[in-house]
N, CA, C and O atoms as CSV, one atom per row, in Angstrom:
chain,resi,resn,atom,element,x,y,z
A,1,UNK,N,N,-34.527,53.446,-47.270
A,1,UNK,CA,C,-34.912,54.765,-47.570
A,1,UNK,C,C,-33.776,55.351,-48.310
A,1,UNK,O,O,-32.603,55.126,-48.012
A,2,UNK,N,N,-34.163,56.124,-49.301
A,2,UNK,CA,C,-33.112,56.797,-50.283
A,2,UNK,C,C,-33.288,58.231,-50.236
A,2,UNK,O,O,-34.296,58.722,-49.728
A,3,UNK,N,N,-32.298,58.977,-50.771
A,3,UNK,CA,C,-32.493,60.460,-50.782
A,3,UNK,C,C,-33.530,60.648,-51.781
A,3,UNK,O,O,-34.336,61.536,-51.503
A,4,UNK,N,N,-33.695,60.073,-52.798
A,4,UNK,CA,C,-34.853,60.465,-53.807
A,4,UNK,C,C,-36.136,60.220,-53.281
A,4,UNK,O,O,-37.120,60.661,-53.874
A,5,UNK,N,N,-36.276,59.397,-51.962
A,5,UNK,CA,C,-37.544,59.347,-51.515
A,5,UNK,C,C,-38.019,60.641,-50.529
A,5,UNK,O,O,-39.150,60.783,-50.066
A,6,UNK,N,N,-36.952,61.479,-50.342
A,6,UNK,CA,C,-37.077,62.769,-49.513
A,6,UNK,C,C,-36.889,63.985,-50.559
A,6,UNK,O,O,-37.591,64.982,-50.390
A,7,UNK,N,N,-36.060,63.951,-51.531
A,7,UNK,CA,C,-35.653,64.931,-52.385
A,7,UNK,C,C,-36.009,64.518,-53.693
A,7,UNK,O,O,-36.027,63.308,-53.919
A,8,UNK,N,N,-36.324,65.399,-54.679
A,8,UNK,CA,C,-36.632,65.026,-55.942
A,8,UNK,C,C,-35.326,65.000,-56.697
A,8,UNK,O,O,-34.424,65.817,-56.512
A,9,UNK,N,N,-35.285,63.884,-57.665
A,9,UNK,CA,C,-34.239,63.575,-58.215
A,9,UNK,C,C,-33.506,64.697,-59.329
A,9,UNK,O,O,-32.317,64.799,-59.630
A,10,UNK,N,N,-34.720,65.506,-59.823
A,10,UNK,CA,C,-34.403,66.602,-60.749
A,10,UNK,C,C,-33.637,67.692,-59.709
A,10,UNK,O,O,-32.596,68.234,-60.080
A,11,UNK,N,N,-34.155,67.946,-58.534
A,11,UNK,CA,C,-33.366,68.980,-57.705
A,11,UNK,C,C,-32.070,68.651,-57.517
A,11,UNK,O,O,-31.126,69.423,-57.689
A,12,UNK,N,N,-31.978,67.228,-57.075
A,12,UNK,CA,C,-30.564,66.786,-56.599
A,12,UNK,C,C,-29.519,67.002,-57.882
A,12,UNK,O,O,-28.451,67.609,-57.799
A,13,UNK,N,N,-29.962,66.484,-58.877
A,13,UNK,CA,C,-29.269,66.679,-60.198
A,13,UNK,C,C,-28.747,68.225,-60.311
A,13,UNK,O,O,-27.573,68.586,-60.394
A,14,UNK,N,N,-29.756,68.932,-60.296
A,14,UNK,CA,C,-29.345,70.419,-60.418
A,14,UNK,C,C,-28.196,71.071,-59.283
A,14,UNK,O,O,-27.254,71.847,-59.442
A,15,UNK,N,N,-28.674,70.463,-58.231
A,15,UNK,CA,C,-27.713,70.960,-57.013
A,15,UNK,C,C,-26.311,70.512,-57.355
A,15,UNK,O,O,-25.369,71.304,-57.331
A,16,UNK,N,N,-26.179,69.224,-57.678
A,16,UNK,CA,C,-24.842,68.641,-58.050
A,16,UNK,C,C,-24.224,69.455,-59.162
A,16,UNK,O,O,-23.084,69.898,-59.019
A,17,UNK,N,N,-24.828,69.645,-60.119
A,17,UNK,CA,C,-24.427,70.282,-61.345
A,17,UNK,C,C,-23.793,71.645,-61.131
A,17,UNK,O,O,-22.898,72.114,-61.833
A,18,UNK,N,N,-24.394,72.261,-60.016
A,18,UNK,CA,C,-23.844,73.794,-59.642
A,18,UNK,C,C,-22.659,73.604,-58.985
A,18,UNK,O,O,-22.022,74.643,-58.807
A,19,UNK,N,N,-22.152,72.562,-58.555
A,19,UNK,CA,C,-20.922,72.573,-57.806
A,19,UNK,C,C,-19.935,71.520,-58.488
A,19,UNK,O,O,-19.217,70.812,-57.783
A,20,UNK,N,N,-19.922,71.447,-59.737
A,20,UNK,CA,C,-19.025,70.458,-60.499
A,20,UNK,C,C,-17.500,70.597,-60.348
A,20,UNK,O,O,-16.738,69.645,-60.174
A,21,UNK,N,N,-17.123,71.950,-60.439
A,21,UNK,CA,C,-15.823,72.476,-60.338
A,21,UNK,C,C,-15.356,72.278,-58.920
A,21,UNK,O,O,-16.081,72.467,-57.944
A,22,UNK,N,N,-13.948,71.837,-58.860
A,22,UNK,CA,C,-13.525,71.766,-57.550
A,22,UNK,C,C,-13.524,73.225,-56.898
A,22,UNK,O,O,-13.398,74.292,-57.498
A,23,UNK,N,N,-13.705,73.004,-55.439
A,23,UNK,CA,C,-13.866,74.487,-54.658
A,23,UNK,C,C,-14.998,75.326,-54.993
A,23,UNK,O,O,-15.080,76.492,-54.609
A,24,UNK,N,N,-15.925,74.712,-55.748
A,24,UNK,CA,C,-17.337,75.478,-56.015
A,24,UNK,C,C,-18.210,75.141,-55.053
A,24,UNK,O,O,-19.160,75.909,-54.898
A,25,UNK,N,N,-18.123,74.028,-54.248
A,25,UNK,CA,C,-19.320,73.697,-53.188
A,25,UNK,C,C,-19.718,74.628,-52.073
A,25,UNK,O,O,-18.881,74.872,-51.204
A,26,UNK,N,N,-20.730,75.088,-52.024
A,26,UNK,CA,C,-21.409,75.782,-50.971
A,26,UNK,C,C,-22.474,75.074,-50.383
A,26,UNK,O,O,-23.472,74.864,-51.071
A,27,UNK,N,N,-22.423,74.672,-49.219
A,27,UNK,CA,C,-23.649,73.857,-48.524
A,27,UNK,C,C,-24.990,74.590,-48.646
A,27,UNK,O,O,-26.018,74.025,-49.017
A,28,UNK,N,N,-24.909,75.973,-48.287
A,28,UNK,CA,C,-25.985,76.855,-48.439
A,28,UNK,C,C,-26.836,76.690,-49.718
A,28,UNK,O,O,-28.019,76.350,-49.741
A,29,UNK,N,N,-26.113,76.960,-50.697
A,29,UNK,CA,C,-26.589,76.913,-52.087
A,29,UNK,C,C,-26.990,75.471,-52.459
A,29,UNK,O,O,-28.014,75.290,-53.118
A,30,UNK,N,N,-26.322,74.573,-52.113
A,30,UNK,CA,C,-26.694,73.205,-52.422
A,30,UNK,C,C,-27.874,72.690,-51.722
A,30,UNK,O,O,-28.652,72.014,-52.396
A,31,UNK,N,N,-28.152,72.899,-50.438
A,31,UNK,CA,C,-29.382,72.739,-49.603
A,31,UNK,C,C,-30.530,73.573,-50.305
A,31,UNK,O,O,-31.582,73.000,-50.586
A,32,UNK,N,N,-30.371,74.763,-50.562
A,32,UNK,CA,C,-31.453,75.391,-51.289
A,32,UNK,C,C,-31.876,74.682,-52.549
A,32,UNK,O,O,-33.040,74.391,-52.824
A,33,UNK,N,N,-30.819,74.434,-53.284
A,33,UNK,CA,C,-31.133,73.824,-54.881
A,33,UNK,C,C,-31.823,72.328,-54.699
A,33,UNK,O,O,-32.747,71.922,-55.404
A,34,UNK,N,N,-31.318,71.725,-53.824
A,34,UNK,CA,C,-31.793,70.350,-53.660
A,34,UNK,C,C,-33.144,70.265,-53.001
A,34,UNK,O,O,-33.820,69.239,-53.077
A,35,UNK,N,N,-33.527,71.305,-52.378
A,35,UNK,CA,C,-34.720,71.455,-51.542
A,35,UNK,C,C,-34.639,70.860,-50.183
A,35,UNK,O,O,-35.631,70.503,-49.547
A,36,UNK,N,N,-33.485,70.775,-49.792
A,36,UNK,CA,C,-33.399,70.259,-48.384
A,36,UNK,C,C,-33.725,71.322,-47.319
A,36,UNK,O,O,-34.213,70.955,-46.251
A,37,UNK,N,N,-33.496,72.527,-47.543
A,37,UNK,CA,C,-33.750,73.680,-46.589
A,37,UNK,C,C,-35.262,73.794,-46.587
A,37,UNK,O,O,-35.700,74.526,-45.700
A,38,UNK,N,N,-36.094,73.267,-47.333
A,38,UNK,CA,C,-37.439,73.496,-47.128
A,38,UNK,C,C,-38.239,72.340,-46.623
A,38,UNK,O,O,-39.469,72.345,-46.590
A,39,UNK,N,N,-37.385,71.221,-46.180
A,39,UNK,CA,C,-38.054,69.966,-45.795
A,39,UNK,C,C,-38.299,70.109,-44.176
A,39,UNK,O,O,-37.856,71.052,-43.521
A,40,UNK,N,N,-39.009,69.118,-43.678
A,40,UNK,CA,C,-39.354,69.163,-42.309
A,40,UNK,C,C,-38.187,68.715,-41.491
A,40,UNK,O,O,-37.260,68.151,-42.072
A,41,UNK,N,N,-38.137,68.927,-40.085
A,41,UNK,CA,C,-37.018,68.527,-39.375
A,41,UNK,C,C,-36.848,66.997,-39.398
A,41,UNK,O,O,-35.704,66.549,-39.339
A,42,UNK,N,N,-37.986,66.095,-39.485
A,42,UNK,CA,C,-37.875,64.815,-39.569
A,42,UNK,C,C,-37.240,64.447,-40.852
A,42,UNK,O,O,-36.423,63.533,-40.744
A,43,UNK,N,N,-37.403,64.911,-41.997
A,43,UNK,CA,C,-37.116,64.641,-43.290
A,43,UNK,C,C,-35.633,64.951,-43.406
A,43,UNK,O,O,-34.892,64.206,-44.047
A,44,UNK,N,N,-35.147,66.157,-42.728
A,44,UNK,CA,C,-33.674,66.485,-42.551
A,44,UNK,C,C,-32.984,65.397,-41.787
A,44,UNK,O,O,-31.947,64.888,-42.213
A,45,UNK,N,N,-33.539,65.042,-40.681
A,45,UNK,CA,C,-32.962,64.005,-39.819
A,45,UNK,C,C,-32.749,62.839,-40.745
A,45,UNK,O,O,-31.627,62.341,-40.843
A,46,UNK,N,N,-33.779,62.379,-41.431
A,46,UNK,CA,C,-33.576,61.030,-42.186
A,46,UNK,C,C,-32.551,61.252,-43.194
A,46,UNK,O,O,-31.845,60.269,-43.418
A,47,UNK,N,N,-32.248,62.527,-43.994
A,47,UNK,CA,C,-31.217,62.506,-44.836
A,47,UNK,C,C,-29.881,62.477,-44.034
A,47,UNK,O,O,-28.876,62.045,-44.597
A,48,UNK,N,N,-29.823,62.907,-42.776
A,48,UNK,CA,C,-28.687,62.910,-41.907
A,48,UNK,C,C,-28.251,61.187,-41.743
A,48,UNK,O,O,-27.128,60.701,-41.872
A,49,UNK,N,N,-29.499,60.507,-41.428
A,49,UNK,CA,C,-29.282,59.157,-41.220
A,49,UNK,C,C,-28.539,58.395,-42.520
A,49,UNK,O,O,-27.531,57.689,-42.492
A,50,UNK,N,N,-29.281,58.733,-43.541
A,50,UNK,CA,C,-28.811,58.264,-44.763
A,50,UNK,C,C,-27.198,58.367,-45.086
A,50,UNK,O,O,-26.458,57.428,-45.380
A,51,UNK,N,N,-26.843,59.799,-44.949
A,51,UNK,CA,C,-25.548,60.148,-45.021
A,51,UNK,C,C,-24.377,59.796,-44.124
A,51,UNK,O,O,-23.185,59.843,-44.428
A,52,UNK,N,N,-24.987,59.388,-42.817
A,52,UNK,CA,C,-24.094,58.660,-41.699
A,52,UNK,C,C,-23.911,57.286,-42.003
A,52,UNK,O,O,-24.555,56.486,-41.324
A,53,UNK,N,N,-23.036,56.784,-43.036
A,53,UNK,CA,C,-22.708,55.692,-43.419
A,53,UNK,C,C,-22.571,54.505,-42.470
A,53,UNK,O,O,-23.122,53.410,-42.579
A,54,UNK,N,N,-21.691,54.944,-41.469
A,54,UNK,CA,C,-21.392,53.878,-40.455
A,54,UNK,C,C,-22.264,54.004,-39.203
A,54,UNK,O,O,-21.962,53.400,-38.174
A,55,UNK,N,N,-23.370,54.803,-39.292
A,55,UNK,CA,C,-24.288,54.767,-38.314
A,55,UNK,C,C,-23.733,55.085,-37.017
A,55,UNK,O,O,-24.143,54.530,-35.998
A,56,UNK,N,N,-22.793,55.977,-37.015
A,56,UNK,CA,C,-22.102,56.406,-35.667
A,56,UNK,C,C,-22.855,57.531,-34.963
A,56,UNK,O,O,-22.498,57.894,-33.843
A,57,UNK,N,N,-23.870,58.082,-35.581
A,57,UNK,CA,C,-24.383,59.240,-35.148
A,57,UNK,C,C,-23.901,60.564,-35.441
A,57,UNK,O,O,-24.263,61.637,-34.960
A,58,UNK,N,N,-22.970,60.297,-36.366
A,58,UNK,CA,C,-21.969,61.663,-36.819
A,58,UNK,C,C,-21.666,61.371,-38.387
A,58,UNK,O,O,-21.633,60.270,-38.937
A,59,UNK,N,N,-21.470,62.550,-38.913
A,59,UNK,CA,C,-20.853,62.529,-40.242
A,59,UNK,C,C,-19.420,63.094,-40.056
A,59,UNK,O,O,-19.188,64.267,-39.762
A,60,UNK,N,N,-18.550,62.202,-40.244
A,60,UNK,CA,C,-17.118,62.478,-40.206
A,60,UNK,C,C,-16.511,62.882,-41.617
A,60,UNK,O,O,-17.085,62.650,-42.681
A,61,UNK,N,N,-15.279,63.513,-41.500
A,61,UNK,CA,C,-14.845,64.209,-42.682
A,61,UNK,C,C,-14.696,63.035,-43.722
A,61,UNK,O,O,-14.909,63.305,-44.904
A,62,UNK,N,N,-14.355,61.786,-43.377
A,62,UNK,CA,C,-14.174,60.888,-44.493
A,62,UNK,C,C,-15.396,60.516,-45.143
A,62,UNK,O,O,-15.365,60.106,-46.303
A,63,UNK,N,N,-16.629,60.636,-44.410
A,63,UNK,CA,C,-17.914,60.472,-45.116
A,63,UNK,C,C,-18.171,61.550,-45.906
A,63,UNK,O,O,-18.671,61.358,-47.014
A,64,UNK,N,N,-17.853,62.932,-45.434
A,64,UNK,CA,C,-18.291,64.135,-46.056
A,64,UNK,C,C,-17.470,64.336,-47.365
A,64,UNK,O,O,-17.958,65.008,-48.273
A,65,UNK,N,N,-16.319,63.811,-47.478
A,65,UNK,CA,C,-15.584,63.999,-48.781
A,65,UNK,C,C,-16.300,63.446,-49.892
A,65,UNK,O,O,-16.117,63.850,-51.041
A,66,UNK,N,N,-17.199,62.436,-49.561
A,66,UNK,CA,C,-18.001,61.697,-50.562
A,66,UNK,C,C,-19.480,62.214,-50.456
A,66,UNK,O,O,-20.362,61.494,-50.924
A,67,UNK,N,N,-19.775,63.269,-49.944
A,67,UNK,CA,C,-21.196,63.991,-49.823
A,67,UNK,C,C,-21.700,63.871,-51.008
A,67,UNK,O,O,-22.648,63.096,-51.137
A,68,UNK,N,N,-21.235,64.549,-52.087
A,68,UNK,CA,C,-22.054,64.618,-53.345
A,68,UNK,C,C,-22.195,63.270,-54.195
A,68,UNK,O,O,-23.017,63.159,-55.104
A,69,UNK,N,N,-21.330,62.279,-53.817
A,69,UNK,CA,C,-21.535,61.046,-54.537
A,69,UNK,C,C,-22.716,60.223,-53.778
A,69,UNK,O,O,-23.288,59.269,-54.306
A,70,UNK,N,N,-22.959,60.621,-52.707
A,70,UNK,CA,C,-24.154,60.193,-51.996
A,70,UNK,C,C,-25.474,60.516,-52.635
A,70,UNK,O,O,-26.487,59.825,-52.526
A,71,UNK,N,N,-25.363,61.631,-53.310
A,71,UNK,CA,C,-26.626,62.112,-53.940
A,71,UNK,C,C,-26.524,61.516,-55.597
A,71,UNK,O,O,-27.490,60.977,-56.138
A,72,UNK,N,N,-25.392,61.685,-56.182
A,72,UNK,CA,C,-25.159,61.284,-57.381
A,72,UNK,C,C,-23.967,60.564,-57.527
A,72,UNK,O,O,-22.863,61.108,-57.503
A,73,UNK,N,N,-24.147,59.338,-57.680
A,73,UNK,CA,C,-22.672,58.462,-57.612
A,73,UNK,C,C,-21.536,58.930,-58.461
A,73,UNK,O,O,-20.382,58.739,-58.077
A,74,UNK,N,N,-21.827,59.620,-59.759
A,74,UNK,CA,C,-20.804,59.949,-60.622
A,74,UNK,C,C,-20.220,61.378,-60.269
A,74,UNK,O,O,-19.323,61.912,-60.921
A,75,UNK,N,N,-20.847,61.948,-59.135
A,75,UNK,CA,C,-20.352,63.385,-58.799
A,75,UNK,C,C,-18.823,63.222,-58.277
A,75,UNK,O,O,-18.304,62.141,-57.999
A,76,UNK,N,N,-18.321,64.242,-58.210
A,76,UNK,CA,C,-16.922,64.398,-57.628
A,76,UNK,C,C,-16.889,64.398,-56.069
A,76,UNK,O,O,-17.883,64.596,-55.371
A,77,UNK,N,N,-15.667,64.159,-55.614
A,77,UNK,CA,C,-15.509,64.240,-54.121
A,77,UNK,C,C,-15.199,65.762,-53.699
A,77,UNK,O,O,-14.636,66.535,-54.475
A,78,UNK,N,N,-15.559,66.080,-52.572
A,78,UNK,CA,C,-15.350,67.464,-51.959
A,78,UNK,C,C,-13.806,67.613,-51.749
A,78,UNK,O,O,-13.192,66.606,-51.394
A,79,UNK,N,N,-13.178,68.699,-51.925
A,79,UNK,CA,C,-11.877,68.922,-51.712
A,79,UNK,C,C,-11.818,68.958,-50.105
A,79,UNK,O,O,-12.774,69.018,-49.332
A,80,UNK,N,N,-10.357,68.903,-49.785
A,80,UNK,CA,C,-10.241,69.011,-48.411
A,80,UNK,C,C,-10.806,70.478,-47.861
A,80,UNK,O,O,-11.457,70.500,-46.816
A,81,UNK,N,N,-10.598,71.414,-48.425
A,81,UNK,CA,C,-10.962,72.556,-48.095
A,81,UNK,C,C,-12.534,72.642,-47.893
A,81,UNK,O,O,-13.053,73.101,-46.875
A,82,UNK,N,N,-13.171,72.187,-48.892
A,82,UNK,CA,C,-14.560,72.306,-48.852
A,82,UNK,C,C,-15.373,71.413,-47.742
A,82,UNK,O,O,-16.422,71.734,-47.184
A,83,UNK,N,N,-14.684,70.316,-47.584
A,83,UNK,CA,C,-15.012,69.355,-46.283
A,83,UNK,C,C,-14.799,70.010,-45.003
A,83,UNK,O,O,-15.719,70.118,-44.193
A,84,UNK,N,N,-13.604,70.463,-44.777
A,84,UNK,CA,C,-13.335,71.333,-43.653
A,84,UNK,C,C,-14.146,72.569,-43.416
A,84,UNK,O,O,-14.391,72.900,-42.256
A,85,UNK,N,N,-14.589,73.288,-44.445
A,85,UNK,CA,C,-15.643,74.369,-44.347
A,85,UNK,C,C,-16.849,73.819,-43.974
A,85,UNK,O,O,-17.432,74.305,-43.006
A,86,UNK,N,N,-17.321,72.895,-44.571
A,86,UNK,CA,C,-18.661,72.214,-44.275
A,86,UNK,C,C,-18.790,71.770,-42.924
A,86,UNK,O,O,-19.774,72.119,-42.272
A,87,UNK,N,N,-17.735,70.895,-42.335
A,87,UNK,CA,C,-17.596,70.735,-40.972
A,87,UNK,C,C,-17.787,71.891,-40.022
A,87,UNK,O,O,-18.728,71.912,-39.228
A,88,UNK,N,N,-16.876,72.867,-40.106
A,88,UNK,CA,C,-16.900,73.843,-39.347
A,88,UNK,C,C,-18.107,74.840,-39.231
A,88,UNK,O,O,-18.222,75.701,-38.359
A,89,UNK,N,N,-18.913,74.605,-40.165
A,89,UNK,CA,C,-20.234,75.240,-40.180
A,89,UNK,C,C,-21.278,74.722,-39.252
A,89,UNK,O,O,-22.095,75.438,-38.673
A,90,UNK,N,N,-21.188,73.367,-39.148
A,90,UNK,CA,C,-22.114,72.685,-38.484
A,90,UNK,C,C,-21.455,71.837,-37.125
A,90,UNK,O,O,-22.165,71.087,-36.455
A,91,UNK,N,N,-20.112,72.049,-36.847
A,91,UNK,CA,C,-19.513,71.340,-35.640
A,91,UNK,C,C,-19.754,72.140,-34.473
A,91,UNK,O,O,-18.990,73.064,-34.193
A,92,UNK,N,N,-20.801,71.849,-33.736
A,92,UNK,CA,C,-21.020,72.533,-32.460
A,92,UNK,C,C,-19.877,72.556,-31.401
A,92,UNK,O,O,-19.577,73.562,-30.758
A,93,UNK,N,N,-19.344,71.488,-31.301
A,93,UNK,CA,C,-18.387,71.301,-30.108
A,93,UNK,C,C,-16.879,71.001,-30.677
A,93,UNK,O,O,-16.015,70.538,-29.932
A,94,UNK,N,N,-16.673,71.250,-31.823
A,94,UNK,CA,C,-15.291,71.394,-32.458
A,94,UNK,C,C,-14.589,70.040,-32.290
A,94,UNK,O,O,-13.405,69.889,-31.988
A,95,UNK,N,N,-15.539,69.026,-32.543
A,95,UNK,CA,C,-14.790,67.569,-32.476
A,95,UNK,C,C,-14.584,67.056,-33.853
A,95,UNK,O,O,-14.400,65.853,-34.039
A,96,UNK,N,N,-14.606,67.935,-34.851
A,96,UNK,CA,C,-14.507,67.600,-36.213
A,96,UNK,C,C,-15.390,66.651,-37.019
A,96,UNK,O,O,-15.074,66.037,-38.038
A,97,UNK,N,N,-16.502,66.648,-36.400
A,97,UNK,CA,C,-17.671,65.938,-37.197
A,97,UNK,C,C,-18.938,66.689,-36.943
A,97,UNK,O,O,-18.997,67.595,-36.112
A,98,UNK,N,N,-19.944,66.301,-37.664
A,98,UNK,CA,C,-21.401,66.828,-37.632
A,98,UNK,C,C,-22.091,65.757,-37.057
A,98,UNK,O,O,-22.045,64.576,-37.402
A,99,UNK,N,N,-22.842,66.353,-35.999
A,99,UNK,CA,C,-23.783,65.610,-35.345
A,99,UNK,C,C,-25.144,65.792,-35.843
A,99,UNK,O,O,-25.287,66.595,-36.764
A,100,UNK,N,N,-26.146,65.191,-35.396
A,100,UNK,CA,C,-27.493,65.316,-35.929
A,100,UNK,C,C,-28.180,66.595,-35.730
A,100,UNK,O,O,-29.009,67.034,-36.527
A,101,UNK,N,N,-27.816,67.192,-34.638
A,101,UNK,CA,C,-28.219,68.432,-34.081
A,101,UNK,C,C,-27.617,69.627,-34.997
A,101,UNK,O,O,-28.358,70.520,-35.409
A,102,UNK,N,N,-26.350,69.597,-35.269
A,102,UNK,CA,C,-25.684,70.586,-35.980
A,102,UNK,C,C,-26.192,70.460,-37.494
A,102,UNK,O,O,-26.294,71.505,-38.137
A,103,UNK,N,N,-26.512,69.257,-38.091
A,103,UNK,CA,C,-26.975,68.997,-39.269
A,103,UNK,C,C,-28.230,69.738,-39.410
A,103,UNK,O,O,-28.416,70.602,-40.267
A,104,UNK,N,N,-29.092,69.362,-38.525
A,104,UNK,CA,C,-30.470,70.054,-38.516
A,104,UNK,C,C,-30.480,71.535,-38.600
A,104,UNK,O,O,-31.106,72.195,-39.429
A,105,UNK,N,N,-29.649,72.029,-37.565
A,105,UNK,CA,C,-29.529,73.331,-37.482
A,105,UNK,C,C,-28.975,74.289,-38.785
A,105,UNK,O,O,-29.375,75.409,-39.106
A,106,UNK,N,N,-27.928,73.464,-39.414
A,106,UNK,CA,C,-27.508,74.242,-40.625
A,106,UNK,C,C,-28.531,74.174,-41.863
A,106,UNK,O,O,-28.691,75.105,-42.652
A,107,UNK,N,N,-29.185,72.970,-41.921
A,107,UNK,CA,C,-30.118,72.602,-42.871
A,107,UNK,C,C,-31.366,73.627,-42.750
A,107,UNK,O,O,-31.864,74.119,-43.762
A,108,UNK,N,N,-31.781,73.880,-41.613
A,108,UNK,CA,C,-32.956,74.655,-41.321
A,108,UNK,C,C,-32.661,76.172,-41.299
A,108,UNK,O,O,-33.559,77.007,-41.405
A,109,UNK,N,N,-31.333,76.488,-41.153
A,109,UNK,CA,C,-31.019,77.826,-41.072
A,109,UNK,C,C,-30.152,78.284,-42.135
A,109,UNK,O,O,-29.258,79.093,-41.886
A,110,UNK,N,N,-30.339,77.845,-43.265
A,110,UNK,CA,C,-29.340,78.146,-44.322
A,110,UNK,C,C,-29.359,79.578,-44.689
A,110,UNK,O,O,-28.397,80.035,-45.305
A,111,UNK,N,N,-30.504,80.439,-44.325
A,111,UNK,CA,C,-30.457,81.682,-44.721
A,111,UNK,C,C,-29.935,82.612,-43.581
A,111,UNK,O,O,-29.957,83.834,-43.731
A,112,UNK,N,N,-29.530,82.111,-42.603
A,112,UNK,CA,C,-29.102,82.883,-41.402
A,112,UNK,C,C,-27.570,83.088,-41.406
A,112,UNK,O,O,-26.817,82.227,-41.862
A,113,UNK,N,N,-27.180,84.127,-40.942
A,113,UNK,CA,C,-25.690,84.283,-40.609
A,113,UNK,C,C,-25.250,83.644,-39.556
A,113,UNK,O,O,-26.031,83.350,-38.651
A,114,UNK,N,N,-23.847,83.305,-39.498
A,114,UNK,CA,C,-23.422,82.529,-38.400
A,114,UNK,C,C,-23.695,83.219,-37.093
A,114,UNK,O,O,-23.946,82.521,-36.111
A,115,UNK,N,N,-23.668,84.608,-36.988
A,115,UNK,CA,C,-23.922,85.434,-35.714
A,115,UNK,C,C,-25.519,85.067,-35.260
A,115,UNK,O,O,-25.842,84.779,-34.108
A,116,UNK,N,N,-26.212,85.121,-36.127
A,116,UNK,CA,C,-27.689,84.892,-35.902
A,116,UNK,C,C,-27.974,83.359,-35.367
A,116,UNK,O,O,-28.676,83.068,-34.399
A,117,UNK,N,N,-27.269,82.454,-36.221
A,117,UNK,CA,C,-27.500,81.148,-35.839
A,117,UNK,C,C,-26.843,80.820,-34.474
A,117,UNK,O,O,-27.405,79.972,-33.782
A,118,UNK,N,N,-25.717,81.401,-34.017
A,118,UNK,CA,C,-25.105,81.255,-32.769
A,118,UNK,C,C,-26.171,81.844,-31.697
A,118,UNK,O,O,-26.482,81.142,-30.735
A,119,UNK,N,N,-26.706,83.083,-31.860
A,119,UNK,CA,C,-27.682,83.492,-31.020
A,119,UNK,C,C,-28.811,82.790,-30.863
A,119,UNK,O,O,-29.388,82.739,-29.778
A,120,UNK,N,N,-29.250,82.157,-31.977
A,120,UNK,CA,C,-30.575,81.294,-31.905
A,120,UNK,C,C,-30.121,80.017,-31.125
A,120,UNK,O,O,-30.948,79.528,-30.355
A,121,UNK,N,N,-29.026,79.488,-31.229
A,121,UNK,CA,C,-28.535,78.137,-30.569
A,121,UNK,C,C,-28.518,78.608,-28.990
A,121,UNK,O,O,-29.102,77.926,-28.148
A,122,UNK,N,N,-27.889,79.686,-28.675
A,122,UNK,CA,C,-28.041,80.116,-27.295
A,122,UNK,C,C,-29.321,80.336,-26.724
A,122,UNK,O,O,-29.545,79.964,-25.572
A,123,UNK,N,N,-30.045,80.811,-27.301
A,123,UNK,CA,C,-31.574,80.955,-26.886
A,123,UNK,C,C,-32.204,79.575,-26.742
A,123,UNK,O,O,-32.879,79.246,-25.767
A,124,UNK,N,N,-31.933,78.793,-27.784
A,124,UNK,CA,C,-32.636,77.449,-27.588
A,124,UNK,C,C,-32.171,76.654,-26.402
A,124,UNK,O,O,-32.958,76.004,-25.715
A,125,UNK,N,N,-30.835,76.716,-26.165
A,125,UNK,CA,C,-30.139,76.187,-24.928
A,125,UNK,C,C,-30.731,76.697,-23.798
A,125,UNK,O,O,-31.096,75.902,-22.933
A,126,UNK,N,N,-30.896,77.894,-23.643
A,126,UNK,CA,C,-31.418,78.509,-22.448
A,126,UNK,C,C,-32.909,78.107,-22.190
A,126,UNK,O,O,-33.264,77.838,-21.042
A,127,UNK,N,N,-33.852,78.057,-23.317
A,127,UNK,CA,C,-35.109,77.639,-23.025
A,127,UNK,C,C,-35.223,76.064,-22.791
A,127,UNK,O,O,-36.113,75.557,-22.108
A,128,UNK,N,N,-34.319,75.426,-23.373
A,128,UNK,CA,C,-34.198,74.018,-22.906
A,128,UNK,C,C,-33.759,73.798,-21.485
A,128,UNK,O,O,-34.408,73.027,-20.778
A,129,UNK,N,N,-32.747,74.396,-21.040
A,129,UNK,CA,C,-32.480,74.469,-19.684
A,129,UNK,C,C,-33.744,74.948,-18.667
A,129,UNK,O,O,-34.027,74.312,-17.651
A,130,UNK,N,N,-34.325,75.938,-19.016
A,130,UNK,CA,C,-35.484,76.330,-18.260
A,130,UNK,C,C,-36.525,75.295,-18.243
A,130,UNK,O,O,-37.186,75.084,-17.226
A,131,UNK,N,N,-36.695,74.644,-19.331
A,131,UNK,CA,C,-37.766,73.557,-19.355
A,131,UNK,C,C,-37.268,72.319,-18.558
A,131,UNK,O,O,-38.062,71.672,-17.876
A,132,UNK,N,N,-36.094,72.025,-18.634
A,132,UNK,CA,C,-35.486,70.830,-17.842
A,132,UNK,C,C,-35.536,71.107,-16.383
A,132,UNK,O,O,-35.738,70.166,-15.615
A,133,UNK,N,N,-35.357,72.413,-15.897
A,133,UNK,CA,C,-35.496,72.637,-14.546
A,133,UNK,C,C,-36.812,72.623,-14.102
A,133,UNK,O,O,-37.013,72.365,-12.915
A,134,UNK,N,N,-37.823,72.875,-14.910
A,134,UNK,CA,C,-39.294,72.751,-14.513
A,134,UNK,C,C,-39.599,71.309,-14.283
A,134,UNK,O,O,-40.235,70.982,-13.281
A,135,UNK,N,N,-39.204,70.465,-15.110
A,135,UNK,CA,C,-39.334,69.105,-15.106
A,135,UNK,C,C,-38.767,68.474,-13.877
A,135,UNK,O,O,-39.372,67.543,-13.344
A,136,UNK,N,N,-37.589,68.945,-13.373
A,136,UNK,CA,C,-36.966,68.400,-12.125
A,136,UNK,C,C,-37.467,68.836,-10.875
A,136,UNK,O,O,-37.127,68.262,-9.840
A,137,UNK,N,N,-38.295,69.861,-10.874
A,137,UNK,CA,C,-38.891,70.317,-9.647
A,137,UNK,C,C,-39.997,69.857,-9.327
A,137,UNK,O,O,-40.539,70.223,-8.284
């Protein structure tokens, strides 16, 4: 599976062109421009699996630095500041890497503020805990 089997090549090119200058990358804008934010959760998970080069279940900073090059091989690498900012937006447990859940949340919620996203995560966790308790009784 390739990224262009999920996202259009034209949208990818446009998204990468918008962040050619160092320190101009914004994941929210990139996700909108390449069309990722309008994909299904399964398609978003498939993109995550493609970007997780070592199949560890996480996108580490070393993989994230080459994020744009995974979309367009001739693209630049992310700066350290861009990579750290990107990770902090999706790193739920502060382990310095992005898991599939964090990836899906930021991909689907690019229009939400951090506070709204945090509130939504808490609500989802409470709903999951309630559901889990029902299953165990």
